[in-house]
N, C-alpha and C positions, 0 to 999 in steps of 0.2 A: 241620845246620839253617842256611839261608842268611839273612844279616843284610843286609837292603835298606835303602836311605833311609827309609822308612817305619818301620823297626822301632821300637818303645817296651819300655822297660825298667823293670820294676818295682819299686819301692824301698819296702820295709814299714817302717814307723817304729813300734815297739812301746815307747811309752814309759811312764811313770808312769802317767798318768790317761787315757792314750788311745791308740789305734792308728790311724794314716794309713797308707793304701795309695795311692801316686801313680804314675802311668804318665810316664815320661819319655821324650823324644825325643831324637835326636841332637845336639840344639843345646841341651839342658838346659832345655827348655820343658816344664814341667807340663801334659800333655795331658788327665789326667781323676784324679780323685782320690776317694777315701772316707774316712771317720772313724767311729770308733765308740769310747765312753766305756769306761775300765776301772775298775771299783770299787776304791776304797782303804780299808782299814781301820785304825783308831786304837784297838785295843781295851783299851790300858793306855799309862800315860805311857812315854814313847820307843820305844813298838811301833808299826810299820807292818807291815802285811800285805796279803797278796792270795790271792784264789783263782789258782792259776796257768793252771786250766782258762778262765778269763776271758781271758787273752791269746790265746788260740787262738779264742774266742769273737768277740773284739773283730776280728782278723784276718779272721775269716771275713766278718762283717758289712761292714767296710772295704772288703776286696776286691772282695765282690759289687757294692758300690755303685760301686766305680770301673771295675769290668768293665761295669756296667748305663749306667754315663755314657758310655762308649766303644761302645756297642753290640756286635751281634755281629762285624762284619767289623773293629771297631778292635779288641775283644779278640782276634783272632787274630793281630794285630800284636805282641802282647807275645813276645819272644823270650826274656828271662831274667828272674829274681828273686833279689832278695838282701835279707837280712833286718838292722835294725840296730835297737838296743833300748837301755831303761834298763839302766844297768850296778849289778853288786854284788848285785843281787837274785837271788835263788837259791829252787828248790825241791827238797827231798827226795822221790824217787818210788821207786815199785817196779821190778821188773826190766822192765815193760811200760811205764814212763813215766806211770804213774797217781800222782797227789799222796799223799802218806802225811801230810801237814801243810800249813797254808797256807805261802805263800811267806813270806819275810823280804825286805822291801823295803830298798834302798839306805839309806833314812833311819832304819832301826830303830837303836837306839842302846843297848840293852838290855845289850849285851857288853862295858862297861867293866872290869868284873871279869876276863874271859877275855883282855883285851888285856892288862890288867898281869900276868896270871899267865904268859902264854905269853911276854911280853917277859922276865919277870925268869927264866923258864927257859931260854929259847934266846938271850938278847940282843936288843937292839933293832937293833943294827948287824946282825946274821946276819939278822935277817927282811927288814931294808932291802935289803941286799945281794942276796939271791935274789930278791925279789919285786918291788923298785923300788919298794915302798911303806912308809914309816914307819908302825910299830904306832899305829894308831887303830880307832875303831869302824866305820870305812867298809868295809874289805874284808870280802867274804862269809866268810873262814876264822874271824873271831871270831866272828860271829853264829853260823856252823855249831856252834862249839864251846858257844855259849851254849842254842842249840836243843836239843841233845843233852845237854847237862848238866844242864840247869835246867828246862825249858820241856817237852820230851817225850823224857825218857830212855830210855823203852822203845825208841825208834828207833836208840838206839846197839847193841841185841842182834841186830841183823835187817840182812841185804844191803838195801842202798840205791844208787840213783843220785842224784848230786847234779848238778842241771842249772841252768845260767843261761837267761837267756831264748832265747836263740838256739837253744841245743840242744833246749830243751822244744819249740819251734816247729817246728826243724828236723826233728825225729823225726816230728811228726805230718804234716808237706810232703812227706818224702822217705821214712820209714821208716827213715832210719838215725841212729843216736845219734853225732852229730857236732856240734862247736863250731867257730867260730873261733877262734885264737889271742888275737887281739884282743878277742874275747869273753871266752874264758877268764881274760884276766890280770887284769882287776880283781877277781876273787875272791881273789886273793892265794896262789893254789896254784901259780903258774907259775914256774920258773925262766927268768926274763926272758932271761939271756944262753943258755941253752940251748934256748928258745923250746920247751919242753915242761914238762908237769906236773912239779913237784918231787918227787922221792922222799922227801927230808927232810919237805917240809910236808904230804905227803900224810900221814905215818905220824905227825906231830904233832898232824893233823886227825883221825886216826883212820879214815881211809879207805885203800881199796887202790884199784890201777892199774884194776881193773875196775869200779868205782864212780864213774868219770868218764868223760866223752865222748872220742872221739877229736880230735884236732886237726888243722885245716887253715888254710893261711895265706889271708888276706882275698884275694877273687877266685879262689879255687880252687874248681873245680866239686866239689859234693857230693853231687850226686845230681840226681833229677828229681821235677817234681810227680807224685806218685801218682795212680791213677785216682780214690780215695776223695775225697782232698783236692781234687782239680781240680773234683769234682761240687758239693762245699761251697762252694768258693772262686768258682765261676762261671768259670773259666779252664781252658785246655786241658789234658790230661794230657801228660808228656813234656816239658814247659818245664823247661830247664836251671836249677837253683838253685846259687847260688856263694855260698862262705863270706863274711860281712860282718864286723861290727866293732861296739863299743860304741858309743852315740850321740854321745860326745864325739870319738871318732876320725871317725867318719863325717862329724861336721861340719865338721870341719877340711877333710877332703877336699872337701866339698859346698861350702867356701869359697875352694877354690884353693890351698889352705895345703899345699905339696908340696916346699918346698925353703927355703932358709935365709932369713933376714931377715925372715918373715911371721909373725905371731901370728895366730891365730884367738881370738875374743872372744865367748862364748854368753851374752847377758845374760838368763838364763831363771830358773826357780825358784832354781837354783845359778847362781853365777857362775863358767865355766870357761874357761879359757885355755890355748893351748899352741902349742909350735914344735917342728918336726921336727929330729931328729938322727940321723944316719946311725950314731952311736956309742951304745952301752949307757952309761950313767953314772946315778949316783945322788946327791942331794943334800936336804937337807932344805928347800930352796928350792922344792921340786917333788916332784910323784910321776912316777914312770916307766912309761909306757905303751906298749903296742904299738901303732903307729901303722897306718892302714889301708892304706898302702902297703907291700908285703912286705919283711921286711929291717931295717925302719926304725923309729924308737921316737919316741913325742911326749912330750915335757918338759911336763908337764901341773900347771897350779894350779887350784885348787877353793876356792871360799867358799860355802858351804852357805846363807848368808843373802843372798840374791837378790833376784828379785822378790817372794819372800816376805815380805820385809821391808815393801815396799809395801802388799801385802794386809793384813799386820798392822796397817799405819797406818789403811787405809781401815776396818778392824773397828773400830780404836780410837776412830775419831769417829763410830762408829755406821752406817755403809754396810752393807747385806746382802749376798748373792751377787750378786743382780741391780743392786745400785746401786754396786758397787765400782769398776768402769771409770769411769763417769760422776763418781764423788767424786775419783778418781785424775786423772782429764784436768782437773777445777777446781782441784785443788792444783798439778797442776805449773803451768797458767796462771798461779796467783798465785805462785807462788814463783820465776816467770821473771824477775820484776823485782827479786827480791832480790839484794844483793851477792854475791860469793863469800866463803865462810863463813857464810853463813846470818844475817847480824849476831850472830855470837859463838857460835853451836851448832855443834858438832863431834860426830858419831856413829861411833863403830867396829862395823861390822856381823857382829859375832860370835854372832849369833842361836841358832846350832846349834854351839856350840864353835868350834874354829878347827884347820883343817889346816895346810897351809903357811902361815909357815916355822916356827909354834910349836907346831903338833902338841898342843894341848891342849883335850881333850875336855869340860873343865870350863868353859872360857872363855866367857863372857856379853857381851852388846853393852854398850857404854860411850856414854853421852850425856852432856857436858862443854859446860858455859854457859849453862843453862838461866835464862831471866829472864823477868820478869811481861811484857815488851811482845812476846814471841814467840807465836806460834800455830801450828796443823796445817800451814801451808804452810812455815814455817820447819823445822820437821820432815821434811816430805817433801825440802826441798833438802839437808838434813842426810844424809839416807838416800842420796841419789845422789851426792853429794859422797863422802860417806864409802867408797861401793864404791869408785868412782874413786879415793880416795887408796889404798885398800886394793889395787885393782889395780896401783897404781905399784909400793907394795911387792912385789907378786908377780912383775911384769914385770922389774924390776930384779935380782931374784933368779936369773930364769931368764935374763936376759943374760949375768951373771957366767959361766955354763956354756955358752951358745950364741952369743954373740957379740951384735952389735947387733941391736936389733929396729927396721927401719925403716918398718913400718907393722902396724897391728892391722886384721882383717877381721871387722866386728863382724855379728851375726845375733841371732836371738831375741826375744822379745816387746819387752823393752827397747830394742831397737835402733831400735823404731819413734819412739823419742822422740829428737827433735831437739835438745832440751835437755840431754838424758842424753849423747848423742854429742858434743856440742860441750864438755860439762863433761869429759868422757873425755879430748878431744885436748887441753885445756887443761892439765887436770891430769898428763896422761902426757907432754904435750910431743912429742907424735908425730901423725901423721895417722891418723883413725879413718875407715875405710871401710865402707860397709855392704855386704854380700854381695850378688850381684845376686838371689840367691832367699831369700825367708824360710824357706823348708823345706829350708834347706842340709843338714839331717840325712839326710832322706829322699832329697835328691839325692845324698849321699855312696854311699848305698848303690845308687842308680840307676848311679853312674859305675863301681862295681865289678860290676855285672851287665853295662853295656855291654863294658867291657873283657874280662870273662870271656869272654863269646859272642863275642869276636874283631869287634866293631865298629870297635873300635880297636886299635893296635898295642900298647899298655899301659893302665896304670892312668893314668899321668901325662899321655899323651896325650888320654885321656878326659877327664881334668880341664880340661885347657885348652880343648878344646872345648865343654864342657858347663857352665862355670861362668863368671861376668861380675861385673863391680864396679857397684855403685851409687853413691850420693851420698858424697862425701868431706869430711869436717870438718876443718880444719887449725887448728892452735895460734893463739890470739888474744894479746891483750894481758892477759887476765886469768891466763894462765900465771905470770906473775910474782906475783902473791898467793898462788895456790895453791903455787907452791914453797915459800915462806916456810911456809904452813899445814901442808905435807907435814913439811917438815926442822925445822920449831920447835915443831910440836904434835902430829901424829900420829904419827909414827913410836916417840915416846917413851910414848904412852898406854899400851898393854898391858904393855910391861915394867915400868912404874912401879905397875900395878895388878893384875899376875898374882898375887901373895902373897894380897892382899886379896881376890880372886875366890875364889881356894882355899878361904880361911877363910869366907867366905860360903857356900860350895857345903856344907862340913862343918857348920856351924851351921843351915842350913836344911835340911837333908837328914832325913826323917822318922826317929825312932828308935821301936823296938819299945817296946810297955807294959812298966813294971817287973812282974815276976813272972807273965809271961805264958806 
């Protein structure tokens, strides 16, 4: 296939709540896009599920919308397709790829008992060493154990296929059961050093090698769009499909983070950041992921309570779904006039437990310094300051392993807030640069597609040509106050209260009625 200057590259981003299909040109400009929602179910406390067929349905709607926007002539310019997606979410299917149970989403946290049991049996250090992930409720491994042991034990007695989102969509797109190693590694089933599924972990999970997909490196050709899929998607059959990566790894690539000294920072529902490492290493300060550049790794941090925490605040003060954005904008305007430290209010944003560096699924948020003169704007500022202070903790831990970080490239919904970006610069005492594209995750997929089809000599060259930088926020005078707030208050809060949190969780946990 000839790749001319007018070529387009389709990056499909199947995230938690929506699928976006964006056609990118060689300069990294979004030429057309489509979007479709994906339903999300919360059937019980800590339970988050989806119908996996909804991923494909949303991909069809989004891609057809992008193709319509391009027109017949424009759609014929699409030269390659790559998928990026929500991570840790998986579905068990039959041999044909038909779901046998709702998919368990990355947020599902019903598997605390399975985390403890496998860690006790195998050892936390061994699990961490092989998979790059310290045992917690996030990796798919523990959700799978919970699903087969407690939710649907009948599935343990029959052959299954365990598919991440990439594998599920690639099967329907190309007819081949394959996923990217950078899509499979968040499951916790991959031997990171060997870059293959771990026989040990598969055995602990009760899976055979035949029950997981083939693995390909990011950017490797995995097939072509089949005729039936092409008809559904509104694009041409035969377009080559290249292996992608999880949304975090793709976002790093889409922000131009391909070498040392740069960290990407995604201010989304969760707050995720990472740096490239050419060597495999593990530490409690981060989780180790495959990078979207083959052979490299991503030292990644994750705070589950991101923009979700602001949505919680909006609902707390009475905003409905339609009024959430307006309420948060009003609170931001009011909070901008408050001094650093929100007049004595500090928040630790562990609303969904804490991963690095403490790895405590029972952790909860902490609010210190309440007084009668404070209002919702104080809490708004405390939330974004708390997330910034937590990011300083994360960044410092990564720097000990990776070396100095000179700049952070920021993206995601929170990056649109100039106040938040400036607070991050002041708290971290580092330049904060907006990524040139607000859709860095899809752009990362587009970069892999462009490099795969030969539009550039390689992935790093494609990233250099297709990414750009936006506004830069530099540290100001307020960094001195934030430095004291971090060292003298913030870093000591969780260690001082962790024991009380654990006891509170035990006291609050529902107990079965006597003589039941």
